[in-house]
C-alpha positions as YAML, in Angstrom:
chain: A
units: angstrom
residues:
- id: 1
  name: MET
  ca: [74.04, 125.82, 254.32]
- id: 2
  name: ALA
  ca: [74.99, 122.19, 253.74]
- id: 3
  name: LEU
  ca: [75.44, 120.94, 250.21]
- id: 4
  name: GLY
  ca: [72.66, 118.57, 249.20]
- id: 5
  name: LYS
  ca: [73.35, 114.98, 248.20]
- id: 6
  name: ASP
  ca: [71.50, 115.22, 244.89]
- id: 7
  name: TYR
  ca: [70.06, 117.66, 242.38]
- id: 8
  name: ALA
  ca: [66.41, 116.61, 242.71]
- id: 9
  name: ALA
  ca: [65.24, 120.15, 243.42]
- id: 10
  name: GLN
  ca: [66.98, 121.52, 240.31]
- id: 11
  name: GLU
  ca: [64.86, 122.06, 237.23]
- id: 12
  name: CYS
  ca: [67.74, 121.69, 234.82]
- id: 13
  name: SER
  ca: [68.77, 119.06, 232.29]
- id: 14
  name: ILE
  ca: [72.44, 119.41, 233.33]
- id: 15
  name: ALA
  ca: [71.46, 118.61, 236.92]
- id: 16
  name: ARG
  ca: [69.50, 115.57, 235.72]
- id: 17
  name: ALA
  ca: [72.52, 114.37, 233.75]
- id: 18
  name: LEU
  ca: [74.77, 114.89, 236.77]
- id: 19
  name: GLU
  ca: [72.50, 112.57, 238.77]
- id: 20
  name: VAL
  ca: [73.80, 109.79, 236.49]
- id: 21
  name: VAL
  ca: [77.33, 110.85, 235.49]
- id: 22
  name: GLY
  ca: [78.28, 113.47, 238.07]
- id: 23
  name: GLU
  ca: [79.92, 111.24, 240.67]
- id: 24
  name: ARG
  ca: [83.68, 110.94, 240.78]
- id: 25
  name: TRP
  ca: [84.89, 108.04, 238.59]
- id: 26
  name: THR
  ca: [81.67, 107.76, 236.56]
- id: 27
  name: LEU
  ca: [82.86, 109.57, 233.44]
- id: 28
  name: LEU
  ca: [86.08, 107.56, 233.53]
- id: 29
  name: VAL
  ca: [84.05, 104.34, 233.62]
- id: 30
  name: VAL
  ca: [82.03, 105.60, 230.63]
- id: 31
  name: ARG
  ca: [85.24, 106.65, 228.86]
- id: 32
  name: ASP
  ca: [86.72, 103.19, 229.33]
- id: 33
  name: ALA
  ca: [83.49, 101.56, 228.14]
- id: 34
  name: LEU
  ca: [83.63, 103.69, 224.98]
- id: 35
  name: TYR
  ca: [87.26, 102.63, 224.55]
- id: 36
  name: GLY
  ca: [86.02, 99.02, 224.56]
- id: 37
  name: VAL
  ca: [86.54, 97.95, 228.17]
- id: 38
  name: ARG
  ca: [83.70, 95.60, 229.09]
- id: 39
  name: ARG
  ca: [84.72, 93.33, 231.96]
- id: 40
  name: TYR
  ca: [84.56, 94.28, 235.63]
- id: 41
  name: ASN
  ca: [88.16, 93.21, 236.31]
- id: 42
  name: ASP
  ca: [89.41, 95.21, 233.32]
- id: 43
  name: PHE
  ca: [87.71, 98.38, 234.62]
- id: 44
  name: LEU
  ca: [89.16, 97.64, 238.05]
- id: 45
  name: VAL
  ca: [92.73, 97.17, 236.82]
- id: 46
  name: HIS
  ca: [92.74, 100.05, 234.35]
- id: 47
  name: LEU
  ca: [91.11, 102.65, 236.58]
- id: 48
  name: GLY
  ca: [92.56, 101.65, 239.95]
- id: 49
  name: ILE
  ca: [89.09, 102.26, 241.38]
- id: 50
  name: PRO
  ca: [87.91, 100.70, 244.67]
- id: 51
  name: ARG
  ca: [85.75, 97.61, 244.08]
- id: 52
  name: ALA
  ca: [82.71, 98.95, 245.94]
- id: 53
  name: VAL
  ca: [82.85, 102.22, 244.03]
- id: 54
  name: LEU
  ca: [83.14, 100.43, 240.68]
- id: 55
  name: ALA
  ca: [80.22, 98.14, 241.51]
- id: 56
  name: ALA
  ca: [78.07, 101.15, 242.48]
- id: 57
  name: ARG
  ca: [79.03, 103.12, 239.35]
- id: 58
  name: LEU
  ca: [78.33, 100.17, 237.04]
- id: 59
  name: GLN
  ca: [74.97, 99.62, 238.73]
- id: 60
  name: THR
  ca: [74.03, 103.30, 238.35]
- id: 61
  name: LEU
  ca: [75.06, 103.34, 234.69]
- id: 62
  name: THR
  ca: [73.17, 100.11, 234.05]
- id: 63
  name: ASP
  ca: [70.04, 101.37, 235.83]
- id: 64
  name: ALA
  ca: [70.20, 104.59, 233.79]
- id: 65
  name: GLY
  ca: [70.48, 102.68, 230.50]
- id: 66
  name: VAL
  ca: [74.01, 103.94, 229.71]
- id: 67
  name: LEU
  ca: [75.45, 100.42, 229.92]
- id: 68
  name: GLU
  ca: [73.84, 97.03, 229.47]
- id: 69
  name: LYS
  ca: [74.97, 94.13, 231.66]
- id: 70
  name: ARG
  ca: [75.23, 90.89, 229.68]
- id: 71
  name: PRO
  ca: [76.42, 87.42, 230.69]
- id: 72
  name: LEU
  ca: [79.68, 86.37, 229.06]
- id: 73
  name: ALA
  ca: [79.18, 83.43, 226.73]
- id: 74
  name: ASP
  ca: [82.32, 81.61, 227.88]
- id: 75
  name: ALA
  ca: [81.78, 82.33, 231.58]
- id: 76
  name: PRO
  ca: [78.05, 82.48, 232.39]
- id: 77
  name: ARG
  ca: [78.64, 83.59, 235.97]
- id: 78
  name: ARG
  ca: [80.61, 86.60, 234.75]
- id: 79
  name: HIS
  ca: [79.28, 89.60, 232.90]
- id: 80
  name: GLU
  ca: [80.33, 92.30, 230.49]
- id: 81
  name: TYR
  ca: [79.09, 95.88, 230.30]
- id: 82
  name: VAL
  ca: [78.21, 97.05, 226.82]
- id: 83
  name: VAL
  ca: [77.64, 100.68, 225.87]
- id: 84
  name: THR
  ca: [74.04, 101.35, 224.84]
- id: 85
  name: GLU
  ca: [72.78, 103.98, 222.42]
- id: 86
  name: ARG
  ca: [72.25, 106.29, 225.42]
- id: 87
  name: GLY
  ca: [75.87, 105.70, 226.43]
- id: 88
  name: ARG
  ca: [77.13, 106.33, 222.89]
- id: 89
  name: ALA
  ca: [75.34, 109.66, 223.02]
- id: 90
  name: LEU
  ca: [77.81, 110.72, 225.75]
- id: 91
  name: TRP
  ca: [80.76, 110.53, 223.31]
- id: 92
  name: PRO
  ca: [80.49, 114.16, 222.08]
- id: 93
  name: ALA
  ca: [80.46, 115.45, 225.67]
- id: 94
  name: LEU
  ca: [83.45, 113.29, 226.65]
- id: 95
  name: ARG
  ca: [85.28, 114.25, 223.46]
- id: 96
  name: ALA
  ca: [84.69, 117.96, 224.15]
- id: 97
  name: LEU
  ca: [85.79, 117.58, 227.79]
- id: 98
  name: GLY
  ca: [88.95, 115.78, 226.69]
- id: 99
  name: ALA
  ca: [89.73, 118.45, 224.08]
- id: 100
  name: TRP
  ca: [89.18, 121.15, 226.68]
- id: 101
  name: GLY
  ca: [91.51, 119.34, 229.12]
- id: 102
  name: ARG
  ca: [94.17, 118.97, 226.44]
- id: 103
  name: GLU
  ca: [93.97, 122.67, 225.58]
- id: 104
  name: ALA
  ca: [93.63, 124.04, 229.12]
- id: 105
  name: PHE
  ca: [96.29, 121.83, 230.69]
- id: 106
  name: ALA
  ca: [98.70, 121.33, 227.83]
- id: 107
  name: ASP
  ca: [101.71, 120.83, 230.07]
- id: 108
  name: THR
  ca: [102.40, 117.36, 228.65]
- id: 109
  name: ALA
  ca: [102.45, 115.75, 225.21]
- id: 110
  name: PRO
  ca: [99.08, 114.49, 223.95]
- id: 111
  name: LEU
  ca: [98.07, 111.15, 225.41]
- id: 112
  name: ARG
  ca: [95.77, 110.01, 222.62]
- id: 113
  name: TYR
  ca: [94.72, 111.05, 219.15]
- id: 114
  name: PHE
  ca: [91.26, 110.47, 217.75]
- id: 115
  name: ARG
  ca: [90.72, 110.39, 214.03]
- id: 116
  name: HIS
  ca: [88.00, 109.65, 211.53]
- id: 117
  name: ALA
  ca: [88.57, 105.99, 210.60]
- id: 118
  name: ARG
  ca: [87.24, 106.51, 207.08]
- id: 119
  name: CYS
  ca: [89.63, 109.27, 206.00]
- id: 120
  name: GLY
  ca: [92.32, 109.28, 208.72]
- id: 121
  name: THR
  ca: [91.82, 112.95, 209.67]
- id: 122
  name: GLU
  ca: [92.25, 113.95, 213.31]
- id: 123
  name: LEU
  ca: [88.93, 114.99, 214.85]
- id: 124
  name: GLY
  ca: [88.17, 118.55, 215.82]
- id: 125
  name: ALA
  ca: [87.31, 119.55, 219.41]
- id: 126
  name: ALA
  ca: [83.61, 118.73, 218.94]
- id: 127
  name: GLY
  ca: [84.31, 115.34, 217.35]
- id: 128
  name: GLU
  ca: [83.86, 116.59, 213.81]
- id: 129
  name: CYS
  ca: [85.96, 115.59, 210.81]
- id: 130
  name: PRO
  ca: [87.42, 118.80, 209.33]
- id: 131
  name: VAL
  ca: [87.86, 117.14, 205.91]
- id: 132
  name: CYS
  ca: [84.51, 115.36, 205.57]
- id: 133
  name: GLY
  ca: [82.52, 117.98, 207.48]
- id: 134
  name: LEU
  ca: [80.77, 115.27, 209.50]
- id: 135
  name: LEU
  ca: [80.17, 114.83, 213.19]
- id: 136
  name: VAL
  ca: [81.85, 111.41, 213.40]
- id: 137
  name: PRO
  ca: [79.84, 108.69, 215.20]
- id: 138
  name: VAL
  ca: [81.74, 107.02, 218.04]
- id: 139
  name: GLY
  ca: [81.95, 103.72, 216.15]
- id: 140
  name: ASP
  ca: [83.78, 105.46, 213.29]
- id: 141
  name: VAL
  ca: [86.45, 106.94, 215.57]
- id: 142
  name: GLU
  ca: [89.92, 105.44, 215.64]
- id: 143
  name: MET
  ca: [92.03, 106.00, 218.76]
- id: 144
  name: LEU
  ca: [95.81, 106.09, 218.55]
- id: 145
  name: PRO
  ca: [98.42, 106.48, 221.27]
- id: 146
  name: GLY
  ca: [100.03, 109.88, 221.59]
- id: 147
  name: PRO
  ca: [103.59, 110.67, 222.63]
- id: 148
  name: GLY
  ca: [102.49, 111.36, 226.22]
- id: 149
  name: LEU
  ca: [101.45, 107.75, 226.88]
- id: 150
  name: ASP
  ca: [103.81, 105.31, 228.55]
- id: 151
  name: PRO
  ca: [104.96, 103.04, 225.68]
- id: 152
  name: GLU
  ca: [105.31, 100.09, 228.09]
- id: 153
  name: PRO
  ca: [102.25, 100.21, 230.37]
- id: 154
  name: SER
  ca: [102.09, 97.77, 233.26]
- id: 155
  name: ASP
  ca: [98.44, 96.72, 233.15]
- id: 156
  name: PRO
  ca: [96.90, 94.55, 230.42]
- id: 157
  name: VAL
  ca: [94.12, 97.02, 229.58]
- id: 158
  name: SER
  ca: [96.58, 99.86, 228.96]
- id: 159
  name: ARG
  ca: [98.65, 97.52, 226.80]
- id: 160
  name: ALA
  ca: [95.57, 96.61, 224.76]
- id: 161
  name: LEU
  ca: [94.60, 100.29, 224.43]
- id: 162
  name: PHE
  ca: [98.09, 101.22, 223.26]
- id: 163
  name: ALA
  ca: [97.50, 99.77, 219.80]
- id: 164
  name: PRO
  ca: [95.47, 101.82, 217.31]
- id: 165
  name: ARG
  ca: [91.84, 100.72, 217.57]
- id: 166
  name: ARG
  ca: [88.28, 101.76, 216.86]
- id: 167
  name: LEU
  ca: [86.21, 102.87, 219.78]
- id: 168
  name: LEU
  ca: [83.56, 100.44, 221.07]
- id: 169
  name: GLN
  ca: [85.52, 97.39, 219.89]
- id: 170
  name: PRO
  ca: [85.88, 95.05, 222.86]
- id: 171
  name: VAL
  ca: [89.23, 95.17, 224.60]
- id: 172
  name: VAL
  ca: [90.93, 91.77, 224.71]
- id: 173
  name: THR
  ca: [93.32, 91.44, 227.64]
- id: 174
  name: ASP
  ca: [95.57, 88.77, 229.00]
- id: 175
  name: PRO
  ca: [93.69, 86.32, 231.27]
- id: 176
  name: VAL
  ca: [93.49, 87.72, 234.78]
...
């Protein structure tokens, strides 16, 4: 039996979610958006994704209300993609997936650390602060480079993401 192209016949909330975020590259686009990447060219450079695929993923995420497409003030013909409340709600799932990947495939040094910006404590696997006992909202998460990251990345987005930063803060890159 051939594999279907969608999950429309499934009566399952996971299947419905996969209709939006289940395609290859989509969670990486959402991850980058949560990291603060907003411009099309920055997604393109950082992910190494084909242009047509990126355009399709951004359109799907915009249509689903995960991202909002806004004109850039200084370049009205260009746009930025801003994470919406629905997109922020994906942070715990991405955090858990990242923690699982770190644990299950721990053959390299950690690439990034995530900590509670208020108290500086590294987050638990579910995005909780072990000291404060809170599930930390994505805007209160600070991301720091780990020893597994290349300290001299070649692309401007990776260079911008190498410095400690709060999630959701817009990434500022060199002019492209």
